[in-house]
C-alpha positions, 0 to 999 in steps of 0.5 A, a space after each residue: 500500500 502506497 501513501 500519496 504525499 500531499 503538499 502542505 497548503 496552509 491557506 488551501 485554494 485561496 487565491 490572494 492575488 485575484 482581488 488585486 488584479 480585478 478591475 473594481 466597479 466604482 461608483 462616484 457620487 451619483 454617477 454610475 459609469 464613466 465614458 471611454 475617451 480617446 484624445 488625439 492632437 493634430 497641428 491645429 486641433 485637439 480631437 476628443 472621441 467618446 464612446 456613448 452607444 445607445 444614446 441620443 445627442 440630447 441625452 448628454 451635454 458637453 462643456 469646456 471650462 478653461 482646459 477642462 472638457 466635461 461630458 455628462 448625461 444619463 443613459 436611461 433604461 427602457 423596458 419593453 413590457 411590464 411583465 418581462 423578466 430579465 435573466 442577464 443584464 450587462 449593460 450600464 444605465 444611469 448618470 455619467 460624467 467624464 472630464 479630461 484636462 486638455 494639454 494643449 492651449 485651446 481656443 474658446 470660440 464658435 469653431 468648436 465642433 461636436 458630431 455624434 454618429 454611430 455611438 461615438 461623439 467626436 469633438 474638435 477643438 481648435 488650438 490657440 496659437 502660441 508664439 515662441 519667445 526668446 529668453 535671455 540668460 544672465 
């Protein structure tokens, strides 16, 4: 009769690293979720694209205060019938707000454009011209 050797594991099958590697679902104040952004820059323009699928352009507001661009709104849940039971829902609903500080010096004028198409809003903000100055050393 042979005996199998079983390694000693004081904590059993407890995985201590998983809680550190998981991305938590965080609630900030009354806001339920964030908006994924992509910020790019050309010679004359800063372009911000934000994913907001399943919404109308009337469901969100965009504001620019100094160099802080903010998108906020609400994605409302629609029920098709009162007696429907939902077995699985991975969609996110509720209020949201997302702000991003723009690194470039931007103009605050009527040439700022926002286009919402196919669930993505594209915001084009013209850059303000900056003049190079010569600094004398002493």
